[in-house]
C-alpha positions in Angstrom: 81.4 -2.1 34.2 83.8 -3.5 36.7 85.6 -6.7 35.4 85.6 -7.7 38.9 82.2 -7.3 39.1 81.4 -9.3 36.0 83.0 -12.4 37.4 81.4 -12.3 40.5 78.1 -11.8 39.0 79.1 -14.9 36.7 80.3 -17.0 39.9 76.9 -16.0 41.7 75.0 -17.4 38.4 77.2 -20.5 39.0 76.1 -20.9 42.5 72.7 -20.0 42.2 71.6 -21.2 38.2 68.3 -21.0 38.9 68.6 -17.2 39.5 70.7 -16.3 37.0 68.2 -13.9 35.5 67.4 -12.0 38.7 71.5 -11.6 39.5 72.2 -10.1 35.8 69.0 -8.1 36.2 70.7 -5.8 39.3 71.7 -2.7 37.9 75.6 -1.9 38.6 76.1 1.2 40.2 79.7 2.2 41.1 80.3 3.9 44.8 83.7 4.3 45.3 84.7 4.4 49.0 81.7 2.1 49.8 83.8 -0.5 51.2 81.4 -3.3 50.2 78.7 -4.5 47.9 75.3 -3.2 48.5 71.7 -3.3 47.1 68.9 -0.9 47.3 65.0 -1.9 47.3 65.2 -0.9 43.7 67.6 -3.8 42.4 70.4 -1.4 41.9 74.0 -3.5 43.0 76.1 -0.7 44.4 80.0 -1.7 44.6 83.2 -0.2 45.6 86.0 -1.4 43.1 88.6 -1.3 46.1 86.5 -3.6 47.8 86.3 -6.0 45.2 90.0 -6.5 45.1 90.2 -7.1 48.5 87.7 -10.2 47.8 88.4 -13.2 45.7 85.5 -13.7 43.3 83.7 -16.6 45.4 83.4 -14.3 48.3 81.9 -11.5 46.0 79.5 -13.9 44.5 78.5 -15.0 48.0 77.9 -11.3 49.1 75.8 -10.6 46.0 73.8 -13.9 46.9 73.4 -12.4 50.2 72.1 -9.1 48.7 69.8 -10.6 46.4 68.2 -13.2 48.8 67.1 -9.5 50.7 65.2 -9.0 47.7 64.0 -12.3 46.8 62.3 -12.6 50.3 61.3 -8.9 50.5 63.1 -8.0 53.8 62.5 -4.7 53.0 58.3 -5.4 52.7 58.1 -7.6 55.7 60.1 -5.3 58.1 57.1 -2.4 57.6 54.5 -4.4 59.6 56.8 -6.1 62.1 60.0 -3.4 63.4 59.2 -1.1 65.8 61.0 2.0 66.6 64.8 1.5 67.9 64.1 -2.2 66.8 65.9 -2.0 63.2 69.3 -3.1 64.2 67.9 -6.2 65.4 66.2 -6.9 62.3 68.9 -6.3 60.2 70.9 -8.8 62.5 68.4 -11.2 62.2 67.9 -11.1 58.2 71.7 -11.3 57.9 72.0 -14.4 60.4 68.9 -16.1 58.4 70.8 -15.5 54.9 74.2 -16.1 55.9 73.5 -19.4 57.8 71.5 -20.7 54.4 74.7 -19.4 52.5 76.9 -21.5 54.9 75.1 -24.6 54.8 75.4 -24.3 50.8 79.2 -24.0 51.2 79.0 -20.7 49.5 82.0 -18.6 51.2 81.4 -14.6 52.7 84.0 -12.4 53.9 85.1 -12.4 57.2 83.2 -10.4 60.0 79.6 -11.0 58.8 76.8 -12.3 61.1 76.3 -16.1 61.4 73.9 -17.3 63.9 76.2 -18.9 66.0 77.8 -15.5 66.4 74.7 -14.3 67.9 74.3 -17.2 70.0 71.3 -18.9 68.1 70.7 -22.0 66.5 70.7 -22.5 62.3 67.6 -23.2 60.1 65.5 -20.2 61.6 63.6 -17.5 59.9 64.2 -13.9 59.7 61.2 -13.2 62.1 62.3 -15.9 64.3 65.7 -14.5 65.0 64.2 -10.9 65.0 61.9 -11.9 68.1 64.9 -13.9 70.0 66.9 -10.8 69.7 64.3 -8.7 70.9 63.5 -10.7 73.7 67.1 -10.8 74.7 67.6 -7.3 74.3 64.6 -6.6 76.5 65.8 -8.9 79.0 69.3 -7.4 79.0 68.3 -3.9 79.7 65.9 -4.9 82.6 69.1 -6.9 84.1 71.4 -3.8 83.3 68.9 -1.1 85.1 68.5 -3.8 88.3 72.6 -3.9 88.6 73.7 -0.8 87.5 74.6 1.9 89.8 75.7 5.8 89.9 79.2 4.9 90.5 79.4 2.2 88.0 78.0 4.4 85.4 80.4 7.0 85.9 83.2 4.9 86.1 83.9 3.9 82.5 87.8 4.7 81.7 89.2 6.0 78.7 90.8 2.4 78.5 87.6 1.0 78.1 86.3 3.5 75.2 90.0 3.1 73.2 89.3 -1.0 73.9 85.6 -0.7 72.3 86.9 1.5 69.7 89.4 -0.9 68.4 86.9 -3.9 68.1 87.6 -5.5 64.9 84.9 -6.8 62.7 85.7 -10.3 63.1 85.1 -10.5 66.7 81.8 -11.5 68.4 79.5 -8.7 69.0 75.9 -7.9 70.2 73.0 -6.1 68.5 73.5 -2.8 69.9 77.1 -2.1 69.7 78.6 0.7 67.7 81.3 -1.5 65.6 80.4 -1.8 61.8 79.1 -5.5 61.4 76.0 -6.7 58.5 73.5 -5.7 60.4 75.0 -3.1 62.6 73.9 0.4 63.4 76.3 2.4 61.3 75.1 5.5 60.1 75.2 4.6 56.4 73.8 1.2 57.2 70.6 2.3 58.6 70.4 5.5 56.6 68.7 7.3 59.8 71.5 9.7 60.3 72.4 12.8 58.8 75.0 13.4 56.1 78.6 13.7 57.3 80.1 17.1 57.1 81.5 17.5 53.6 79.2 14.8 52.2 76.4 17.1 51.4 77.5 18.1 47.7 77.8 14.1 47.3 74.7 13.2 48.4 72.8 15.8 46.5 74.2 14.8 43.0 75.1 11.2 43.7 75.0 10.5 40.0 76.5 12.7 37.0 79.8 13.3 34.9 81.9 13.1 38.0 80.5 10.2 39.6 83.4 8.1 39.5 85.3 10.6 41.4 82.8 10.8 44.2 83.3 8.6 47.1 80.9 8.0 50.1 81.4 7.1 53.8 82.8 3.4 54.2 80.3 0.8 55.4 81.3 -2.4 57.0 81.9 -5.5 55.1 78.5 -6.9 53.9 76.4 -3.7 55.1 73.2 -4.2 53.2 71.4 -1.2 51.8 67.5 -0.8 52.2 66.8 -3.7 50.3 67.1 -5.3 53.8 64.4 -2.9 55.8 63.6 -0.4 53.2 64.9 2.4 54.9 67.0 4.5 52.1 70.8 5.0 53.1 72.3 8.6 52.3 74.7 7.0 49.7 71.6 5.3 47.8 70.0 7.1 44.6 66.3 6.9 45.5 63.2 5.8 43.3 64.2 4.8 39.8 63.5 7.6 36.9 65.4 8.4 33.5 68.9 9.5 34.9 68.9 6.7 37.6 67.3 3.4 36.2 66.2 0.9 38.8 63.8 -1.4 38.8 59.7 -0.7 39.8 57.4 -3.0 41.5 56.0 -4.9 38.7 59.5 -6.0 37.3 60.6 -7.2 40.6 57.5 -9.1 41.2 58.0 -10.9 37.8 61.5 -11.5 38.4 60.8 -13.1 42.0 58.2 -15.4 40.2 60.3 -16.4 37.5 63.4 -17.3 39.9 60.7 -19.1 42.0 59.7 -21.2 38.8 63.3 -21.9 38.2 63.6 -23.3 41.6 60.9 -25.9 41.4 61.9 -26.7 37.9 65.7 -27.0 38.5 66.8 -27.7 42.2 66.2 -31.0 43.6 69.3 -31.4 45.8 69.2 -31.7 49.4 70.3 -28.2 50.0 67.9 -26.7 48.1 65.0 -27.9 50.4 64.5 -24.2 51.7 64.7 -22.5 48.1 61.9 -25.0 47.4 59.7 -24.1 50.5 60.2 -20.5 49.8 59.3 -20.9 46.2 56.0 -22.9 46.9 55.0 -20.0 49.1 55.6 -17.3 46.4 53.4 -19.4 43.5 51.4 -20.8 46.1 50.4 -18.3 48.6 48.4 -19.6 51.5 45.0 -18.3 51.5 43.7 -16.5 54.3 41.8 -18.6 56.7 39.0 -16.0 57.3 38.6 -15.8 53.4 38.1 -19.5 52.8 35.9 -19.7 55.8 33.5 -17.0 54.4 33.6 -18.8 51.1 32.2 -22.0 52.7 29.7 -20.1 54.5 28.1 -18.4 51.9 28.1 -21.8 49.8 26.2 -23.4 52.3 24.0 -20.5 53.6 20.1 -19.7 52.2 19.4 -16.7 50.2 16.5 -14.0 51.0 15.5 -12.0 48.1 14.9 -8.0 48.0 18.3 -6.5 49.5 22.2 -7.4 49.2 24.1 -8.7 45.8 22.7 -9.8 42.8 22.2 -13.4 41.6 20.9 -15.1 38.7 19.8 -18.2 41.0 16.6 -16.5 40.4 15.6 -14.2 37.8 14.3 -10.9 38.3 10.5 -10.4 37.7 10.7 -6.7 36.8 11.8 -7.1 33.4 10.5 -5.5 30.8 12.6 -7.2 27.9 11.6 -11.1 28.0 14.6 -11.5 25.7 17.3 -10.8 28.6 17.6 -12.6 31.8 18.1 -10.0 34.7 19.3 -10.9 38.1 17.3 -10.5 41.5 18.9 -9.0 44.5 20.0 -11.4 47.0 21.6 -11.5 50.6 22.8 -14.5 52.6 20.3 -15.5 55.3 22.6 -17.7 57.8 21.7 -20.2 60.3 24.5 -21.3 61.6 25.6 -23.0 64.8 28.9 -21.9 66.1 31.0 -24.5 68.6 33.8 -22.5 70.6 35.9 -25.3 72.4 36.6 -24.2 76.0 38.3 -27.1 77.4 41.6 -26.9 79.5 43.8 -27.3 76.6 42.2 -24.3 74.9 44.6 -21.2 76.1 43.9 -17.5 75.4 45.7 -17.5 72.2 43.4 -20.2 70.9 40.4 -18.5 72.0 41.1 -15.3 71.0 41.7 -16.7 67.3 38.4 -18.3 67.7 36.2 -14.8 68.8 38.3 -13.2 66.1 37.1 -15.6 63.6 33.6 -15.4 64.7 33.6 -11.6 64.6 35.0 -11.9 60.7 32.3 -14.3 60.0 29.4 -11.8 61.5 30.8 -8.8 59.9 30.0 -10.4 56.6 26.3 -10.4 56.9 23.9 -8.1 57.5 21.4 -10.5 59.2 22.7 -12.4 62.3 19.7 -13.6 64.0 20.0 -17.1 62.5 23.9 -17.2 64.1 24.0 -19.1 67.4 26.9 -19.9 69.5 27.5 -23.0 71.8 30.8 -22.8 74.1 31.8 -25.1 76.9 33.2 -28.6 77.4 32.3 -32.2 78.5 32.7 -31.0 82.3 30.2 -28.5 82.4 27.0 -27.0 80.8 27.2 -26.0 77.7 26.0 -22.6 77.0 23.8 -21.4 73.5 23.8 -17.7 73.0 22.0 -15.4 70.2 25.2 -13.9 68.9 25.0 -9.9 68.4 28.5 -9.6 70.0 31.4 -12.0 70.1 32.9 -9.8 73.1 29.8 -10.7 74.9 30.3 -14.5 74.8 30.9 -16.2 77.9 33.8 -18.5 77.7 33.4 -21.2 80.5 34.6 -24.6 80.7 38.2 -25.9 81.4 37.6 -29.6 81.4 37.8 -32.1 78.2 36.0 -31.9 75.3 33.8 -34.2 72.9 33.1 -32.7 69.9 30.9 -35.8 68.7 28.6 -35.4 71.6 28.3 -31.5 71.3 27.6 -32.2 67.6 24.8 -34.5 68.4 23.2 -32.1 70.9 23.3 -29.5 68.4 21.7 -31.6 65.7 18.6 -32.1 68.2 17.8 -28.3 67.8 14.8 -27.1 65.8 15.4 -25.7 63.3 18.6 -27.7 62.8 21.4 -25.3 61.3 22.5 -25.0 57.9 26.0 -25.4 58.9 28.0 -26.2 62.0 31.1 -24.2 62.7 33.8 -25.6 65.4 36.4 -23.8 66.8 38.8 -25.9 68.4 42.6 -27.2 68.8 41.6 -30.4 67.6 42.5 -32.4 70.7 38.9 -34.0 70.6 36.9 -36.9 69.2 35.2 -36.2 66.2 31.7 -37.2 64.8 32.0 -40.8 62.8 29.2 -40.5 60.6 28.3 -37.6 58.0 25.0 -36.0 59.5 24.2 -34.4 56.0 24.8 -31.1 57.4 28.0 -29.3 56.4 30.6 -29.3 59.3 33.8 -27.2 59.1 36.5 -27.4 61.7 38.7 -24.1 62.5 41.8 -25.4 64.0 44.2 -23.5 66.0 46.8 -26.0 65.7 48.3 -27.5 62.2 46.7 -30.8 61.7 49.6 -32.6 60.6 50.6 -32.0 64.5 47.2 -34.1 65.7 47.5 -37.7 66.6 45.8 -39.9 64.4 42.9 -40.8 66.9 42.0 -37.0 66.8 42.2 -36.4 62.8 38.9 -35.0 61.8 37.2 -37.4 59.0 37.7 -36.4 55.5 34.1 -35.1 54.8 34.7 -32.3 57.4 36.7 -29.3 55.6 39.5 -28.0 57.5 40.5 -24.3 58.1 44.0 -23.7 60.0 44.3 -20.6 61.9 48.1 -19.9 62.5 49.2 -18.7 66.0 51.0 -15.5 65.6 50.2 -14.9 62.2 49.8 -11.0 62.1 49.7 -10.7 58.4 
């Protein structure tokens, strides 16, 4: 292994001691002519000795930490459910800006020509998804503006001088996503991994590893160009899935390294600069629970059971038992008697109502018997509406005024038979009952509880399920 690479890895371990195990677990793979350091989604660290000679140890360590951050944050997996066709360049810019902004805040140097948030005209401290959304929105607005302003004469009036100026654009100058110039997160053919191999490189790509590996060069990549660790798209110069000849890390080893790193962060990192690392580690070690799954657990806890169909339970032993020394379970199924209150006040927008209806549908689909589920919609300004629910799409969401959940809950408690459970879907901008009625009440909030004023905070005896806006996962 290269001496310069060893020095850079040791320097990276000094910067991030909590990630030393992960840094040293990346598999060094020489790639003469690559022009930079890059990592694929199998934790192979591709390096070019000539590129290392052009960097100092601190800059090379910064590039290693940049690539490692792609892996730790699983950018190649997050991209699969988010990025559409033609948006890969924007995603690479977004992930690079998020990582480089964090490294800059930690005073970790990087080579010239990499992407920082300010170069994209965006603020610091955003996530990759937030940068991606802003970049795609900007690109859509720019395309619409170009279509409205461009004329046939303007489109045919590009001169050779303009093209020559574009070709001389350097890596240190500002460029917007979509340009042809090589940059970290750019659409360089080798960087994106979608273009065909260039002429004369077929043999190199077909046999990237072997006896003459040290003499095999590849197309040079821009400084800081990431491999498939950023988006999961294999580059032509990568080795592919791990095997005996081309070692790499499988999914189980990757997950173990990520969890070990996260645990080290929480145990060792206590500085102010490590706040983002600690948030990431907390999410890894304590992943958020699916709101629908948590709600279903609460519903099943409070529902009666009918015997004869469904699941098995030892709550009531089976009567058809030929062996008196053995206790057998009986078949049971939930028999819900639930009242769902959907807030239709003016503060509930279309997204809030969509979250509420989606939640109701998930609850309904988990039960075979739905006759006991009722829905009340409305606000304090209009008449509440009670329905026997069979299809949430048929709910008539009426209202638009204010909301007083305390008053609506009182109306629900006056009905006979009383519900076993009251499920409230609201943004939380409402008064709540002051006394526990003895019937379980669960509040599903479309806004985070922390954002509610003190006088609208639900009482402690009401379990809270927070629904995250825009959460597609």
